[in-house]
DSSP file (Angstrom, degrees, kcal/mol; ACC not computed):
  #  RESIDUE AA STRUCTURE BP1 BP2  ACC     N-H-->O    O-->H-N    N-H-->O    O-->H-N    TCO  KAPPA ALPHA  PHI   PSI    X-CA   Y-CA   Z-CA
    1    1 A M              0   0    0      0, 0.0     2,-0.3     0, 0.0    31,-0.1   0.000 360.0 360.0 360.0 108.7   24.8   -8.7   -7.9
    2    2 A M        -     0   0    0     29,-0.3     2,-0.5     1,-0.0    32,-0.1  -0.785 360.0-102.7-115.0 159.5   24.8   -6.1  -10.7
    3    3 A K        -     0   0    0     -2,-0.3     2,-0.3     2,-0.0    28,-0.0  -0.663  39.9-146.6 -79.2 125.3   23.7   -2.5  -10.9
    4    4 A T        -     0   0    0     -2,-0.5    27,-0.0     2,-0.1    -1,-0.0  -0.672  17.2-154.3 -95.8 148.7   20.3   -2.3  -12.6
    5    5 A K  S    S+     0   0    0     -2,-0.3     2,-0.4     2,-0.1    -1,-0.1   0.380  74.7  91.5 -95.6   1.1   19.1    0.6  -14.8
    6    6 A I        -     0   0    0      4,-0.0     2,-0.2    79,-0.0    -2,-0.1  -0.811  59.4-169.6 -99.4 137.6   15.5   -0.3  -14.0
    7    7 A R    >   -     0   0    0     -2,-0.4     3,-1.5     1,-0.1    19,-0.2  -0.748  34.0 -75.2-121.6 168.7   13.9    1.4  -11.0
    8    8 A K  T 3  S+     0   0    0     -2,-0.2    19,-0.2     1,-0.2     3,-0.1  -0.343 116.1  22.7 -61.9 144.0   10.6    1.0   -9.1
    9    9 A D  T 3  S+     0   0    0     17,-2.4    -1,-0.2     1,-0.3     2,-0.2   0.506  89.3 137.2  72.8   9.0    7.5    2.3  -10.9
   10   10 A D    <   -     0   0    0     -3,-1.5    16,-2.3    16,-0.1     2,-0.6  -0.541  58.4-120.9 -76.6 151.3    9.2    2.0  -14.3
   11   11 A K  E     +A   25   0A   0     64,-0.3    64,-3.2    14,-0.2     2,-0.3  -0.857  41.4 178.8 -93.6 122.0    7.0    0.5  -17.1
   12   12 A V  E     -AB  24  74A   0     12,-2.9    12,-2.3    -2,-0.6     2,-0.4  -0.858  23.8-142.9-126.2 158.5    8.8   -2.6  -18.5
   13   13 A M  E     -AB  23  73A   0     60,-3.0    60,-2.5    -2,-0.3     2,-0.4  -0.962  23.9-122.7-119.0 137.8    8.1   -5.3  -21.1
   14   14 A V  E     - B   0  72A   0      8,-2.5     7,-3.1    -2,-0.4    58,-0.3  -0.677  27.3-179.1 -79.2 127.1    9.0   -8.9  -20.7
   15   15 A I        +     0   0    0     56,-2.7     2,-0.3    -2,-0.4    57,-0.2   0.458  63.1  29.0-108.8  -3.4   11.4  -10.0  -23.5
   16   16 A A  S    S+     0   0    0     55,-0.9     3,-0.3     3,-0.1    -1,-0.2  -0.992  91.3  35.9-153.4 150.9   11.9  -13.6  -22.6
   17   17 A G  S >  S-     0   0    0     -2,-0.3     3,-1.3     1,-0.2    -3,-0.0  -0.531 101.1 -41.1 105.5-170.8   10.1  -16.5  -20.9
   18   18 A K  T 3  S+     0   0    0      1,-0.3    -1,-0.2    -2,-0.2     0, 0.0   0.737 134.7  49.5 -70.0 -23.1    6.5  -17.6  -20.7
   19   19 A D  T >  S+     0   0    0     -3,-0.3     3,-2.0     3,-0.1    -5,-0.3  -0.009  78.4 158.5-103.9  28.3    5.1  -14.0  -20.3
   20   20 A K  T <   +     0   0    0     -3,-1.3    -5,-0.2     1,-0.3     3,-0.1  -0.279  64.9  22.1 -58.0 130.6    7.0  -12.6  -23.3
   21   21 A G  T 3  S+     0   0    0     -7,-3.1    -1,-0.3     1,-0.3     2,-0.1   0.211  89.1 129.5  98.5 -14.5    5.4   -9.4  -24.6
   22   22 A K    <   -     0   0    0     -3,-2.0    -8,-2.5    -8,-0.1     2,-0.4  -0.474  45.0-149.4 -76.6 146.1    3.5   -8.5  -21.5
   23   23 A I  E     +A   13   0A   0    -10,-0.2     2,-0.3    -2,-0.1   -10,-0.2  -0.938  27.9 147.7-116.9 137.5    3.9   -5.0  -20.1
   24   24 A G  E     -A   12   0A   0    -12,-2.3   -12,-2.9    -2,-0.4     2,-0.3  -0.963  44.7 -93.2-158.3 172.8    3.7   -4.1  -16.4
   25   25 A K  E     -A   11   0A   0     -2,-0.3    14,-2.8   -14,-0.2     2,-0.5  -0.746  41.0-112.9 -95.7 140.5    4.9   -1.7  -13.7
   26   26 A V  E     +D   38   0B   0    -16,-2.3   -17,-2.4    -2,-0.3    12,-0.2  -0.605  33.3 178.6 -74.2 122.0    7.9   -2.6  -11.5
   27   27 A L  E     -     0   0B   0     10,-3.5     2,-0.3    -2,-0.5    -1,-0.2   0.823  64.1  -1.6 -91.3 -37.2    6.7   -3.2   -8.0
   28   28 A K  E     -D   37   0B   0      9,-1.2     9,-2.9   -21,-0.1     2,-0.5  -0.994  57.3-140.4-156.1 148.6    9.9   -4.1   -6.3
   29   29 A I  E     -D   36   0B   0     -2,-0.3     2,-0.9     7,-0.2     7,-0.2  -0.973   7.0-157.8-116.9 125.5   13.6   -4.7   -7.1
   30   30 A L  E  >> -D   35   0B   0      5,-2.9     5,-2.1    -2,-0.5     4,-0.7  -0.822  14.6-178.6-101.1  93.4   15.5   -7.6   -5.4
   31   31 A V  T >45S+     0   0    0     -2,-0.9     3,-0.8     1,-0.2   -29,-0.3   0.877  75.1  53.0 -65.7 -42.6   19.0   -6.3   -5.8
   32   32 A K  T 345S+     0   0    0      1,-0.2    -1,-0.2   -31,-0.1    -2,-0.0   0.777 117.7  37.5 -67.7 -26.0   20.8   -9.3   -4.2
   33   33 A K  T 345S-     0   0    0     -3,-0.5    -1,-0.2     2,-0.2    -2,-0.2   0.417 105.3-124.3-103.3  -0.4   19.1  -11.8   -6.5
   34   34 A D  T <<5 +     0   0    0     -3,-0.8    35,-2.3    -4,-0.7    36,-0.3   0.892  69.3 126.4  56.5  43.5   19.1   -9.6   -9.7
   35   35 A K  E   < -DE  30  68B   0     -5,-2.1    -5,-2.9    33,-0.3     2,-0.3  -0.883  45.9-153.6-129.4 160.1   15.4   -9.9  -10.0
   36   36 A V  E     -DE  29  67B   0     31,-2.9    31,-2.7    -2,-0.3     2,-0.6  -0.947  15.2-133.4-130.5 153.4   12.4   -7.7  -10.3
   37   37 A L  E     -D   28   0B   0     -9,-2.9   -10,-3.5    -2,-0.3    -9,-1.2  -0.942  26.7-166.5-106.5 117.4    8.7   -8.0   -9.3
   38   38 A V  E >   -D   26   0B   0     -2,-0.6     3,-1.6    27,-0.4   -12,-0.2  -0.882  27.8-104.2-111.9 137.3    6.4   -6.9  -12.2
   39   39 A E  T 3  S-     0   0    0    -14,-2.8   -14,-0.1    -2,-0.4     3,-0.1  -0.369  99.1  -6.2 -62.3 126.3    2.7   -6.2  -11.8
   40   40 A K  T 3  S+     0   0    0      1,-0.2     2,-0.4    -2,-0.1    -1,-0.3   0.714 107.9 115.8  62.0  26.6    0.5   -9.0  -13.3
   41   41 A V  S <  S+     0   0    0     -3,-1.6    24,-0.5     1,-0.2    -3,-0.3  -0.975  72.4   9.8-126.3 141.1    3.5  -10.9  -14.8
   42   42 A N  S    S-     0   0    0     -2,-0.4    23,-1.8     1,-0.2     2,-0.2   0.938  82.3-167.1  59.3  51.3    4.8  -14.3  -13.9
   43   43 A M  E     -F   64   0C   0     21,-0.2     2,-0.3    -3,-0.2    21,-0.2  -0.504   8.1-177.2 -73.5 134.4    1.8  -15.1  -11.8
   44   44 A V  E     -F   63   0C   0     19,-2.9    19,-2.4    -2,-0.2     2,-0.5  -0.898  23.3-122.6-128.3 159.0    2.0  -18.2   -9.5
   45   45 A Q  E     -F   62   0C   0     -2,-0.3     2,-0.4    17,-0.2    17,-0.2  -0.889  22.6-167.6-105.8 133.0   -0.4  -19.9   -7.2
   46   46 A R  E     -F   61   0C   0     15,-3.0    15,-3.1    -2,-0.5     2,-0.7  -0.975  15.0-142.1-120.3 130.3    0.4  -20.4   -3.5
   47   47 A H  E     -F   60   0C   0     -2,-0.4     2,-0.4    13,-0.2    13,-0.2  -0.821  28.5-172.7 -91.4 118.4   -1.5  -22.6   -1.1
   48   48 A T  E     -F   59   0C   0     11,-2.9    11,-2.3    -2,-0.7     2,-0.3  -0.863  21.3-130.6-118.4 148.0   -1.7  -21.0    2.3
   49   49 A K        -     0   0    0     -2,-0.4     2,-0.0     9,-0.2     7,-0.0  -0.695  38.7 -99.3 -90.3 146.4   -3.0  -22.1    5.6
   50   50 A A        -     0   0    0     -2,-0.3    -1,-0.1     1,-0.1     8,-0.1  -0.356  30.6-162.3 -66.8 143.5   -5.4  -19.8    7.5
   51   51 A N  B   > -G   56   0D   0      5,-2.4     5,-2.4     1,-0.1     3,-0.4  -0.888   7.3-173.9-128.3  99.2   -4.0  -17.6   10.2
   52   52 A P  T   5S+     0   0    0      0, 0.0     3,-0.4     0, 0.0    -1,-0.1   0.768  82.8  59.1 -67.6 -23.9   -6.6  -16.3   12.6
   53   53 A Y  T   5S+     0   0    0      1,-0.2    -2,-0.0     2,-0.1     0, 0.0   0.866 112.9  37.2 -72.7 -35.6   -4.2  -14.1   14.5
   54   54 A A  T   5S-     0   0    0     -3,-0.4    -1,-0.2     2,-0.1    -3,-0.0   0.322 112.2-118.5 -96.4   7.3   -3.2  -12.2   11.4
   55   55 A Q  T   5 +     0   0    0     -3,-0.4    -2,-0.1    -4,-0.4    -5,-0.0   0.875  63.7 147.9  58.1  41.0   -6.7  -12.2   10.0
   56   56 A Q  B   < -G   51   0D   0     -5,-2.4    -5,-2.4    -7,-0.0    -1,-0.2  -0.928  39.9-141.9-109.0 125.7   -5.6  -14.1    6.9
   57   57 A P        -     0   0    0      0, 0.0     2,-0.1     0, 0.0    -9,-0.0  -0.471  20.1-120.6 -78.5 157.0   -8.0  -16.6    5.3
   58   58 A G        +     0   0    0     -2,-0.1     2,-0.3    -8,-0.1    -9,-0.2  -0.378  59.3  82.4 -87.5 172.7   -6.6  -19.8    3.9
   59   59 A G  E    S-F   48   0C   0    -11,-2.3   -11,-2.9    -2,-0.1     2,-0.6  -0.860  82.2 -32.4 132.7-165.2   -6.9  -21.0    0.3
   60   60 A I  E     -F   47   0C   0     -2,-0.3     2,-0.4   -13,-0.2   -13,-0.2  -0.839  54.9-168.3 -98.3 122.2   -5.2  -20.6   -3.0
   61   61 A I  E     -F   46   0C   0    -15,-3.1   -15,-3.0    -2,-0.6     2,-0.5  -0.923  11.5-146.8-113.7 132.3   -3.6  -17.1   -3.6
   62   62 A E  E     +F   45   0C   0     -2,-0.4     2,-0.3   -17,-0.2   -17,-0.2  -0.855  32.1 156.0 -96.5 130.1   -2.3  -15.8   -6.9
   63   63 A K  E     -F   44   0C   0    -19,-2.4   -19,-2.9    -2,-0.5     2,-0.2  -0.952  43.5 -88.5-147.2 167.6    0.7  -13.5   -6.7
   64   64 A E  E     -F   43   0C   0     -2,-0.3   -21,-0.2   -21,-0.2   -22,-0.2  -0.529  33.4-152.7 -79.2 141.8    3.6  -12.3   -8.7
   65   65 A A        -     0   0    0    -23,-1.8   -27,-0.4   -24,-0.5   -24,-0.1  -0.832  31.6 -93.4-107.6 152.8    6.9  -14.2   -8.7
   66   66 A P        -     0   0    0      0, 0.0     2,-0.4     0, 0.0   -29,-0.2  -0.306  36.3-157.9 -65.6 149.3   10.2  -12.5   -9.3
   67   67 A I  E     -E   36   0B   0    -31,-2.7   -31,-2.9   -26,-0.0     5,-0.1  -0.962  30.1 -95.5-126.3 144.8   11.6  -12.4  -12.9
   68   68 A H  E >   -E   35   0B   0     -2,-0.4     3,-1.8   -33,-0.2   -33,-0.3  -0.298  28.0-127.3 -64.7 143.0   15.3  -11.9  -13.8
   69   69 A V  G >  S+     0   0    0    -35,-2.3     3,-1.1     1,-0.3    -1,-0.1   0.742 107.1  62.7 -64.8 -23.9   16.3   -8.4  -14.6
   70   70 A S  G 3  S+     0   0    0    -36,-0.3    -1,-0.3     1,-0.2    -2,-0.1   0.655  95.5  61.7 -75.1 -13.6   17.8   -9.5  -17.9
   71   71 A N  G <  S+     0   0    0     -3,-1.8   -56,-2.7   -56,-0.1   -55,-0.9   0.312  97.7  67.3 -95.0   8.3   14.4  -10.7  -19.1
   72   72 A V  E <   -B   14   0A   0     -3,-1.1     2,-0.4   -58,-0.3   -58,-0.2  -0.953  60.3-163.1-127.4 149.6   12.8   -7.3  -19.0
   73   73 A A  E     -B   13   0A   0    -60,-2.5   -60,-3.0    -2,-0.3    11,-0.1  -0.991  28.5-111.8-129.8 139.4   13.3   -4.1  -21.0
   74   74 A I  E     -BC  12  83A   0      9,-0.6     9,-2.9    -2,-0.4     2,-0.5  -0.425  28.0-135.8 -70.4 143.2   12.2   -0.6  -20.0
   75   75 A V  E     - C   0  82A   0    -64,-3.2   -64,-0.3     7,-0.2     2,-0.2  -0.892  13.7-133.6-105.6 125.6    9.4    0.9  -22.2
   76   76 A C     >  -     0   0    0      5,-2.0     4,-1.2    -2,-0.5     5,-0.2  -0.558   3.1-146.6 -76.7 137.4    9.8    4.5  -23.3
   77   77 A D  T  4 S+     0   0    0     -2,-0.2    -1,-0.1     2,-0.2    29,-0.0   0.822  95.7  49.9 -72.5 -30.9    6.7    6.7  -22.9
   78   78 A A  T  4 S+     0   0    0      1,-0.2    -1,-0.1     3,-0.1    -2,-0.0   0.951 126.1  21.2 -75.6 -50.4    7.5    8.8  -25.9
   79   79 A C  T  4 S-     0   0    0      2,-0.2    -2,-0.2    25,-0.0    -1,-0.2   0.514  92.1-139.1 -99.2  -4.4    8.2    6.1  -28.5
   80   80 A T     <  +     0   0    0     -4,-1.2    -3,-0.1     1,-0.2    -5,-0.1   0.814  61.7 118.6  50.4  40.3    6.3    3.2  -26.7
   81   81 A K  S    S-     0   0    0     -5,-0.2    -5,-2.0    -7,-0.0     2,-0.2  -0.949  74.3-100.6-128.6 151.1    8.9    0.7  -27.6
   82   82 A P  E     +C   75   0A   0      0, 0.0     2,-0.3     0, 0.0    -7,-0.2  -0.538  56.9 166.2 -68.8 137.3   11.2   -1.5  -25.3
   83   83 A T  E     -C   74   0A   0     -9,-2.9    -9,-0.6    -2,-0.2     2,-0.2  -0.898  37.4-100.5-146.6 169.1   14.6    0.2  -25.2
   84   84 A R        -     0   0    0     -2,-0.3    16,-1.8   -11,-0.1     2,-0.4  -0.544  38.4-121.9 -89.8 165.1   18.0    0.3  -23.6
   85   85 A V  E     -H   99   0E   0     -2,-0.2     2,-0.3    14,-0.2    14,-0.2  -0.902  25.6-175.4-114.3 135.7   18.8    3.0  -21.1
   86   86 A G  E     -H   98   0E   0     12,-2.4    12,-2.5    -2,-0.4     2,-0.4  -0.801  16.5-132.9-119.7 167.5   21.7    5.5  -21.2
   87   87 A Y  E     +H   97   0E   0     -2,-0.3     2,-0.3    10,-0.2    10,-0.2  -0.947  27.6 160.8-121.6 142.6   22.9    8.1  -18.8
   88   88 A K  E     -H   96   0E   0      8,-2.1     8,-3.0    -2,-0.4     2,-0.4  -0.977  34.8-113.2-151.4 162.7   23.8   11.8  -19.5
   89   89 A K  E     -H   95   0E   0     -2,-0.3     6,-0.2     6,-0.2     2,-0.1  -0.791  26.4-139.8-100.3 141.2   24.2   14.9  -17.5
   90   90 A T    >   -     0   0    0      4,-2.5     3,-1.5    -2,-0.4    -1,-0.0  -0.266  35.6 -92.0 -87.0 179.8   21.9   17.9  -17.9
   91   91 A E  T 3  S+     0   0    0      1,-0.3    -1,-0.1     2,-0.1    -2,-0.0   0.843 126.5  53.4 -62.5 -33.9   23.0   21.6  -17.9
   92   92 A D  T 3  S-     0   0    0      2,-0.1    -1,-0.3     1,-0.0    -3,-0.0   0.362 123.3-102.8 -86.5   7.7   22.4   21.9  -14.1
   93   93 A G  S <  S+     0   0    0     -3,-1.5     2,-0.2     1,-0.3    -2,-0.1   0.520  72.6 142.4  91.2   5.1   24.7   18.9  -13.5
   94   94 A K        -     0   0    0      1,-0.0    -4,-2.5    -5,-0.0     2,-0.6  -0.582  49.4-130.8 -81.5 142.8   22.1   16.2  -12.8
   95   95 A K  E     +H   89   0E   0     -2,-0.2     2,-0.3    -6,-0.2    -6,-0.2  -0.839  36.3 177.4 -92.1 121.8   22.6   12.7  -14.0
   96   96 A V  E     -H   88   0E   0     -8,-3.0    -8,-2.1    -2,-0.6     2,-0.3  -0.867  28.3-119.6-126.5 157.3   19.5   11.5  -15.8
   97   97 A R  E     -H   87   0E   0     -2,-0.3     9,-2.2     9,-0.3     2,-0.3  -0.721  32.1-172.7 -92.7 145.9   18.4    8.3  -17.7
   98   98 A F  E     -HI  86 105E   0    -12,-2.5   -12,-2.4    -2,-0.3     2,-0.3  -0.967  29.4-101.9-139.6 157.7   17.4    8.6  -21.4
   99   99 A C  E  >  -H   85   0E   0      5,-2.7     4,-1.7    -2,-0.3   -14,-0.2  -0.603  21.4-148.8 -76.8 130.2   15.9    6.4  -24.1
  100  100 A K  T  4 S+     0   0    0    -16,-1.8    -1,-0.1    -2,-0.3   -15,-0.1   0.686  94.2  50.3 -74.3 -18.0   18.5    5.1  -26.6
  101  101 A K  T  4 S+     0   0    0    -17,-0.3    -1,-0.2   -20,-0.1   -18,-0.0   0.892 130.2  10.5 -86.9 -43.3   16.0    5.0  -29.4
  102  102 A C  T  4 S-     0   0    0      2,-0.1    -2,-0.2     0, 0.0     3,-0.1   0.393  90.9-124.1-120.3   2.1   14.5    8.5  -29.2
  103  103 A N     <  +     0   0    0     -4,-1.7     2,-0.3     1,-0.2    -3,-0.1   0.699  56.9 152.6  60.8  22.4   16.8   10.4  -26.7
  104  104 A E        -     0   0    0     -5,-0.1    -5,-2.7     1,-0.1     2,-0.3  -0.649  46.8-119.8 -82.1 138.9   13.8   11.2  -24.5
  105  105 A I  B     -I   98   0E   0     -2,-0.3    -7,-0.3    -7,-0.2     2,-0.2  -0.631  23.2-127.5 -82.1 133.2   14.6   11.7  -20.8
  106  106 A F              0   0    0     -9,-2.2    -9,-0.3    -2,-0.3    -1,-0.0  -0.490 360.0 360.0 -75.2 149.3   12.9    9.3  -18.4
  107  107 A K              0   0    0     -2,-0.2    -1,-0.1   -11,-0.1    -9,-0.0   0.482 360.0 360.0 -69.5 360.0   11.1   10.9  -15.5
């Protein structure tokens, strides 16, 4: 279990695996497993049985599977490249993340 520099709603690029090069938004972070759920990346098919009590139809459902956090890199909005993340303190004492390539502060 490691501390990730990637947060929910960050734009990330897959840098390894079958979906290498795809860009998506982080939907969820699974801290205990060191994995992230990225929108429209690592899609898998699940066969589900219908559940009339929960109003769920049966069939084949496509959904995202978790991908390891080491296989994604955050994409900077300013330079539009995958980059590493650094930390620095602002004048008012806040700790913020910044792009290592262009020194732009992430939102």
